[in-house]
BALOBA-1460 file (C-alpha; in Angstrom, 3 decimals):
// residues 209
<rec num="1" residu="m" x="-32.694" y="-1.942" z="111.081"/>
<rec num="2" residu="s" x="-33.984" y="-2.842" z="114.272"/>
<rec num="3" residu="l" x="-32.335" y="-4.499" z="117.076"/>
<rec num="4" residu="e" x="-33.693" y="-7.691" z="117.010"/>
<rec num="5" residu="h" x="-33.164" y="-7.693" z="112.811"/>
<rec num="6" residu="q" x="-29.523" y="-6.756" z="114.495"/>
<rec num="7" residu="a" x="-28.819" y="-9.312" z="116.567"/>
<rec num="8" residu="l" x="-30.269" y="-11.885" z="113.976"/>
<rec num="9" residu="s" x="-27.859" y="-10.938" z="111.652"/>
<rec num="10" residu="v" x="-25.072" y="-11.559" z="113.918"/>
<rec num="11" residu="l" x="-26.541" y="-14.867" z="115.315"/>
<rec num="12" residu="f" x="-26.924" y="-16.262" z="111.644"/>
<rec num="13" residu="g" x="-23.935" y="-14.683" z="110.192"/>
<rec num="14" residu="p" x="-20.435" y="-16.024" z="109.335"/>
<rec num="15" residu="t" x="-18.342" y="-15.251" z="112.634"/>
<rec num="16" residu="v" x="-21.022" y="-16.916" z="114.431"/>
<rec num="17" residu="a" x="-20.723" y="-20.010" z="112.182"/>
<rec num="18" residu="r" x="-17.231" y="-21.016" z="112.825"/>
<rec num="19" residu="i" x="-17.820" y="-20.613" z="116.829"/>
<rec num="20" residu="r" x="-17.230" y="-24.116" z="117.909"/>
<rec num="21" residu="f" x="-15.292" y="-25.686" z="121.190"/>
<rec num="22" residu="h" x="-15.950" y="-27.987" z="124.166"/>
<rec num="23" residu="f" x="-14.936" y="-27.233" z="127.664"/>
<rec num="24" residu="p" x="-15.107" y="-29.557" z="130.471"/>
<rec num="25" residu="i" x="-18.142" y="-29.801" z="133.448"/>
<rec num="26" residu="a" x="-19.093" y="-32.097" z="136.253"/>
<rec num="27" residu="g" x="-17.231" y="-35.213" z="134.844"/>
<rec num="28" residu="g" x="-18.510" y="-34.541" z="131.274"/>
<rec num="29" residu="r" x="-18.280" y="-31.749" z="128.425"/>
<rec num="30" residu="v" x="-20.381" y="-29.220" z="127.008"/>
<rec num="31" residu="t" x="-20.488" y="-28.391" z="123.405"/>
<rec num="32" residu="i" x="-20.822" y="-24.868" z="121.944"/>
<rec num="33" residu="a" x="-21.103" y="-24.757" z="118.244"/>
<rec num="34" residu="p" x="-22.980" y="-22.439" z="115.745"/>
<rec num="35" residu="q" x="-26.217" y="-24.449" z="116.341"/>
<rec num="36" residu="t" x="-26.003" y="-23.304" z="120.189"/>
<rec num="37" residu="f" x="-26.606" y="-19.366" z="118.801"/>
<rec num="38" residu="h" x="-28.989" y="-20.580" z="115.590"/>
<rec num="39" residu="y" x="-31.464" y="-21.989" z="118.376"/>
<rec num="40" residu="v" x="-31.712" y="-18.437" z="120.250"/>
<rec num="41" residu="a" x="-32.214" y="-16.839" z="116.654"/>
<rec num="42" residu="h" x="-34.989" y="-18.991" z="116.191"/>
<rec num="43" residu="a" x="-36.599" y="-18.375" z="119.795"/>
<rec num="44" residu="i" x="-36.220" y="-14.599" z="118.946"/>
<rec num="45" residu="r" x="-37.843" y="-15.046" z="115.585"/>
<rec num="46" residu="s" x="-40.690" y="-17.178" z="117.447"/>
<rec num="47" residu="g" x="-41.359" y="-14.591" z="120.480"/>
<rec num="48" residu="r" x="-39.945" y="-16.904" z="122.748"/>
<rec num="49" residu="v" x="-37.030" y="-14.084" z="123.288"/>
<rec num="50" residu="s" x="-37.655" y="-10.870" z="123.354"/>
<rec num="51" residu="v" x="-34.977" y="-8.300" z="122.291"/>
<rec num="52" residu="r" x="-35.325" y="-4.726" z="124.257"/>
<rec num="53" residu="s" x="-33.285" y="-1.385" z="124.278"/>
<rec num="54" residu="p" x="-32.588" y="-1.001" z="128.105"/>
<rec num="55" residu="t" x="-33.175" y="1.948" z="129.892"/>
<rec num="56" residu="d" x="-31.499" y="1.484" z="133.467"/>
<rec num="57" residu="l" x="-28.106" y="-0.846" z="133.186"/>
<rec num="58" residu="p" x="-25.368" y="0.366" z="135.122"/>
<rec num="59" residu="a" x="-22.355" y="2.188" z="133.484"/>
<rec num="60" residu="g" x="-20.085" y="0.270" z="131.419"/>
<rec num="61" residu="v" x="-23.081" y="-2.618" z="130.921"/>
<rec num="62" residu="a" x="-24.084" y="-2.791" z="127.498"/>
<rec num="63" residu="a" x="-26.219" y="-5.708" z="127.307"/>
<rec num="64" residu="q" x="-27.641" y="-8.458" z="129.730"/>
<rec num="65" residu="y" x="-29.790" y="-11.925" z="129.342"/>
<rec num="66" residu="n" x="-32.463" y="-11.908" z="132.077"/>
<rec num="67" residu="d" x="-33.294" y="-14.991" z="132.427"/>
<rec num="68" residu="v" x="-36.182" y="-14.128" z="135.074"/>
<rec num="69" residu="a" x="-38.139" y="-11.001" z="135.371"/>
<rec num="70" residu="r" x="-36.784" y="-7.843" z="136.610"/>
<rec num="71" residu="t" x="-38.454" y="-4.751" z="137.838"/>
<rec num="72" residu="r" x="-36.814" y="-1.157" z="136.855"/>
<rec num="73" residu="a" x="-36.339" y="1.708" z="139.131"/>
<rec num="74" residu="d" x="-39.569" y="3.082" z="137.878"/>
<rec num="75" residu="g" x="-41.565" y="0.282" z="138.637"/>
<rec num="76" residu="t" x="-41.884" y="-1.182" z="135.019"/>
<rec num="77" residu="v" x="-41.019" y="-5.017" z="134.184"/>
<rec num="78" residu="v" x="-38.554" y="-6.181" z="132.209"/>
<rec num="79" residu="k" x="-40.252" y="-9.824" z="131.594"/>
<rec num="80" residu="a" x="-38.218" y="-13.043" z="131.600"/>
<rec num="81" residu="n" x="-36.164" y="-14.244" z="128.512"/>
<rec num="82" residu="t" x="-35.382" y="-10.641" z="127.179"/>
<rec num="83" residu="l" x="-32.534" y="-9.574" z="125.447"/>
<rec num="84" residu="e" x="-31.408" y="-6.194" z="126.654"/>
<rec num="85" residu="i" x="-28.894" y="-4.621" z="123.682"/>
<rec num="86" residu="a" x="-28.199" y="-0.806" z="124.241"/>
<rec num="87" residu="a" x="-26.580" y="-1.120" z="120.277"/>
<rec num="88" residu="v" x="-25.177" y="-3.301" z="117.427"/>
<rec num="89" residu="m" x="-22.874" y="-0.783" z="116.137"/>
<rec num="90" residu="g" x="-19.560" y="-2.420" z="115.943"/>
<rec num="91" residu="r" x="-17.713" y="-5.469" z="116.162"/>
<rec num="92" residu="f" x="-17.646" y="-5.537" z="119.955"/>
<rec num="93" residu="d" x="-21.325" y="-5.106" z="120.036"/>
<rec num="94" residu="e" x="-21.727" y="-8.231" z="117.978"/>
<rec num="95" residu="a" x="-19.609" y="-10.045" z="120.320"/>
<rec num="96" residu="t" x="-21.602" y="-9.031" z="123.498"/>
<rec num="97" residu="v" x="-24.959" y="-10.250" z="121.515"/>
<rec num="98" residu="v" x="-22.730" y="-13.759" z="120.963"/>
<rec num="99" residu="h" x="-21.773" y="-13.323" z="125.050"/>
<rec num="100" residu="e" x="-25.423" y="-12.596" z="125.893"/>
<rec num="101" residu="s" x="-26.936" y="-15.130" z="123.354"/>
<rec num="102" residu="l" x="-24.836" y="-17.771" z="125.000"/>
<rec num="103" residu="h" x="-26.514" y="-17.423" z="128.410"/>
<rec num="104" residu="a" x="-30.116" y="-17.522" z="126.651"/>
<rec num="105" residu="a" x="-29.014" y="-20.297" z="125.169"/>
<rec num="106" residu="y" x="-28.199" y="-22.396" z="128.417"/>
<rec num="107" residu="d" x="-31.512" y="-20.976" z="129.872"/>
<rec num="108" residu="l" x="-33.398" y="-22.004" z="126.968"/>
<rec num="109" residu="l" x="-31.687" y="-25.830" z="126.990"/>
<rec num="110" residu="r" x="-31.703" y="-25.908" z="130.932"/>
<rec num="111" residu="t" x="-28.469" y="-26.745" z="131.070"/>
<rec num="112" residu="g" x="-27.053" y="-27.734" z="133.915"/>
<rec num="113" residu="i" x="-23.828" y="-25.910" z="134.701"/>
<rec num="114" residu="d" x="-22.669" y="-23.370" z="137.284"/>
<rec num="115" residu="g" x="-22.188" y="-19.922" z="137.025"/>
<rec num="116" residu="n" x="-18.641" y="-19.876" z="136.744"/>
<rec num="117" residu="a" x="-18.233" y="-22.192" z="133.537"/>
<rec num="118" residu="e" x="-21.102" y="-20.451" z="132.196"/>
<rec num="119" residu="e" x="-19.547" y="-16.554" z="132.282"/>
<rec num="120" residu="a" x="-16.089" y="-18.392" z="131.320"/>
<rec num="121" residu="s" x="-17.502" y="-19.677" z="128.113"/>
<rec num="122" residu="a" x="-19.342" y="-16.805" z="127.353"/>
<rec num="123" residu="y" x="-16.580" y="-14.797" z="127.603"/>
<rec num="124" residu="v" x="-14.664" y="-17.254" z="125.404"/>
<rec num="125" residu="c" x="-17.250" y="-16.472" z="123.101"/>
<rec num="126" residu="t" x="-16.626" y="-13.038" z="122.985"/>
<rec num="127" residu="a" x="-13.171" y="-13.755" z="122.323"/>
<rec num="128" residu="l" x="-13.507" y="-15.842" z="119.481"/>
<rec num="129" residu="f" x="-15.936" y="-13.495" z="117.529"/>
<rec num="130" residu="c" x="-13.489" y="-10.296" z="118.356"/>
<rec num="131" residu="r" x="-10.259" y="-12.333" z="117.134"/>
<rec num="132" residu="m" x="-11.911" y="-13.787" z="114.425"/>
<rec num="133" residu="t" x="-13.498" y="-10.198" z="112.885"/>
<rec num="134" residu="g" x="-9.912" y="-8.854" z="113.754"/>
<rec num="135" residu="l" x="-10.962" y="-6.362" z="116.582"/>
<rec num="136" residu="p" x="-7.413" y="-5.274" z="117.830"/>
<rec num="137" residu="k" x="-6.762" y="-6.299" z="121.516"/>
<rec num="138" residu="p" x="-5.886" y="-2.907" z="122.980"/>
<rec num="139" residu="r" x="-9.904" y="-2.080" z="122.173"/>
<rec num="140" residu="w" x="-11.245" y="-5.303" z="124.284"/>
<rec num="141" residu="a" x="-8.848" y="-7.148" z="125.901"/>
<rec num="142" residu="n" x="-8.098" y="-4.674" z="128.640"/>
<rec num="143" residu="d" x="-8.178" y="-6.569" z="131.926"/>
<rec num="144" residu="a" x="-7.687" y="-9.686" z="133.467"/>
<rec num="145" residu="l" x="-10.901" y="-11.228" z="132.678"/>
<rec num="146" residu="y" x="-10.811" y="-10.433" z="128.750"/>
<rec num="147" residu="s" x="-7.379" y="-11.252" z="128.734"/>
<rec num="148" residu="g" x="-7.804" y="-14.886" z="130.077"/>
<rec num="149" residu="a" x="-10.390" y="-15.493" z="127.499"/>
<rec num="150" residu="e" x="-8.251" y="-13.938" z="124.840"/>
<rec num="151" residu="r" x="-5.502" y="-16.699" z="125.536"/>
<rec num="152" residu="t" x="-8.285" y="-19.410" z="125.512"/>
<rec num="153" residu="a" x="-9.589" y="-18.450" z="122.579"/>
<rec num="154" residu="q" x="-5.937" y="-17.981" z="121.069"/>
<rec num="155" residu="s" x="-5.234" y="-21.763" z="121.875"/>
<rec num="156" residu="l" x="-8.674" y="-23.197" z="119.828"/>
<rec num="157" residu="l" x="-7.697" y="-20.603" z="116.779"/>
<rec num="158" residu="a" x="-4.515" y="-22.588" z="117.138"/>
<rec num="159" residu="q" x="-6.794" y="-25.937" z="116.711"/>
<rec num="160" residu="y" x="-8.753" y="-24.830" z="114.180"/>
<rec num="161" residu="q" x="-5.815" y="-23.949" z="111.820"/>
<rec num="162" residu="i" x="-4.412" y="-27.314" z="112.406"/>
<rec num="163" residu="g" x="-7.799" y="-29.028" z="111.297"/>
<rec num="164" residu="d" x="-7.361" y="-32.149" z="113.004"/>
<rec num="165" residu="v" x="-10.319" y="-32.279" z="114.984"/>
<rec num="166" residu="a" x="-14.023" y="-31.198" z="114.076"/>
<rec num="167" residu="i" x="-14.389" y="-29.600" z="117.194"/>
<rec num="168" residu="p" x="-11.455" y="-29.072" z="119.600"/>
<rec num="169" residu="t" x="-11.691" y="-28.513" z="123.189"/>
<rec num="170" residu="v" x="-10.054" y="-25.777" z="125.142"/>
<rec num="171" residu="g" x="-6.722" y="-25.882" z="126.713"/>
<rec num="172" residu="e" x="-6.692" y="-27.173" z="130.445"/>
<rec num="173" residu="q" x="-4.717" y="-24.461" z="131.186"/>
<rec num="174" residu="e" x="-5.969" y="-21.084" z="129.610"/>
<rec num="175" residu="w" x="-9.705" y="-22.811" z="130.827"/>
<rec num="176" residu="e" x="-8.906" y="-23.073" z="134.352"/>
<rec num="177" residu="a" x="-6.911" y="-19.816" z="134.442"/>
<rec num="178" residu="l" x="-10.313" y="-17.947" z="132.953"/>
<rec num="179" residu="r" x="-12.215" y="-19.557" z="135.605"/>
<rec num="180" residu="l" x="-10.529" y="-17.963" z="138.273"/>
<rec num="181" residu="a" x="-10.472" y="-14.602" z="136.785"/>
<rec num="182" residu="v" x="-14.176" y="-14.893" z="136.565"/>
<rec num="183" residu="a" x="-14.685" y="-16.301" z="140.268"/>
<rec num="184" residu="l" x="-12.622" y="-13.064" z="141.670"/>
<rec num="185" residu="h" x="-14.068" y="-10.291" z="139.334"/>
<rec num="186" residu="p" x="-15.763" y="-8.276" z="141.559"/>
<rec num="187" residu="v" x="-18.893" y="-7.779" z="139.212"/>
<rec num="188" residu="y" x="-19.384" y="-11.563" z="139.441"/>
<rec num="189" residu="r" x="-17.826" y="-12.127" z="142.718"/>
<rec num="190" residu="f" x="-20.563" y="-9.764" z="144.429"/>
<rec num="191" residu="n" x="-23.529" y="-9.847" z="141.463"/>
<rec num="192" residu="g" x="-23.406" y="-13.509" z="140.266"/>
<rec num="193" residu="p" x="-25.393" y="-16.238" z="141.469"/>
<rec num="194" residu="g" x="-25.314" y="-16.622" z="145.308"/>
<rec num="195" residu="g" x="-23.989" y="-13.084" z="145.941"/>
<rec num="196" residu="v" x="-20.454" y="-13.034" z="147.383"/>
<rec num="197" residu="w" x="-18.206" y="-15.994" z="146.567"/>
<rec num="198" residu="g" x="-21.787" y="-17.716" z="144.850"/>
<rec num="199" residu="l" x="-19.539" y="-18.322" z="141.324"/>
<rec num="200" residu="v" x="-17.017" y="-20.212" z="143.740"/>
<rec num="201" residu="l" x="-19.000" y="-22.685" z="145.333"/>
<rec num="202" residu="g" x="-20.613" y="-23.488" z="141.706"/>
<rec num="203" residu="r" x="-23.844" y="-21.668" z="142.184"/>
<rec num="204" residu="q" x="-26.081" y="-21.712" z="139.022"/>
<rec num="205" residu="y" x="-28.026" y="-19.241" z="137.224"/>
<rec num="206" residu="t" x="-31.634" y="-19.598" z="136.576"/>
<rec num="207" residu="h" x="-32.410" y="-21.921" z="133.806"/>
<rec num="208" residu="d" x="-35.866" y="-22.788" z="133.574"/>
<rec num="209" residu="g" x="-36.533" y="-22.084" z="130.112"/>
C-alpha cells in the first residue's frame, strides 16, 4: 500500500472518527472534529495535498507538513502543501499522520490561529490517537510536551465517557500547561514561526491554502 493510501486509511479510520474537541483562541474557540481530517483526506485524493517520503528530515523527525515550498540540501524542491511521511508502520506513526494533517487543515482552511495553539492542538490529537488505540504511555508520553498533551487528552476522554456534551472543551489548566510546554520546547522555541520565542509572541505559521 502506498504512503498516500496509508495516510488516507488513517484519516478515514475509526479512531479519527472519534476525535473531537474545542479549545479557546482569541476570545473565541476552534473546533476539531473528524470532518477536519476528512477535509485533508479529500485534498489528498484531489491532488491538492501531496504525500511524499522525505529524504532529509532531521534525526528523530518522522514527518512534517510543508505549508510553503522548501529546498532540500541537494537543491531539489519539496512543493508547498506536501505531507512528508517517513513511514506508517504502527500506532505512533499513524498518530503522527493525524498530527501533521491538522497542520494541513489549518493551512488549507486558512485558520487564524497562533503557532503555539496550533502545535498544542496537534499534540492533543496525537495524544488522543495514542490513548484511543491503547499505545502504552512509556512508548510515546516520554517528555514534558507529550506528557502535557496526554493529560489534556485524558480530560477530554473523561468527558467523552460522561457523554453530556457532543464536543467537549479542553480543560483550562491542562491546556495552559501544554501551551507553556510547547513554548519552552527547544524545537519550537528556536524553529517555530518567528524564530526564538516566536510561539510565545503569537506568531502564526503560513496559512495560505
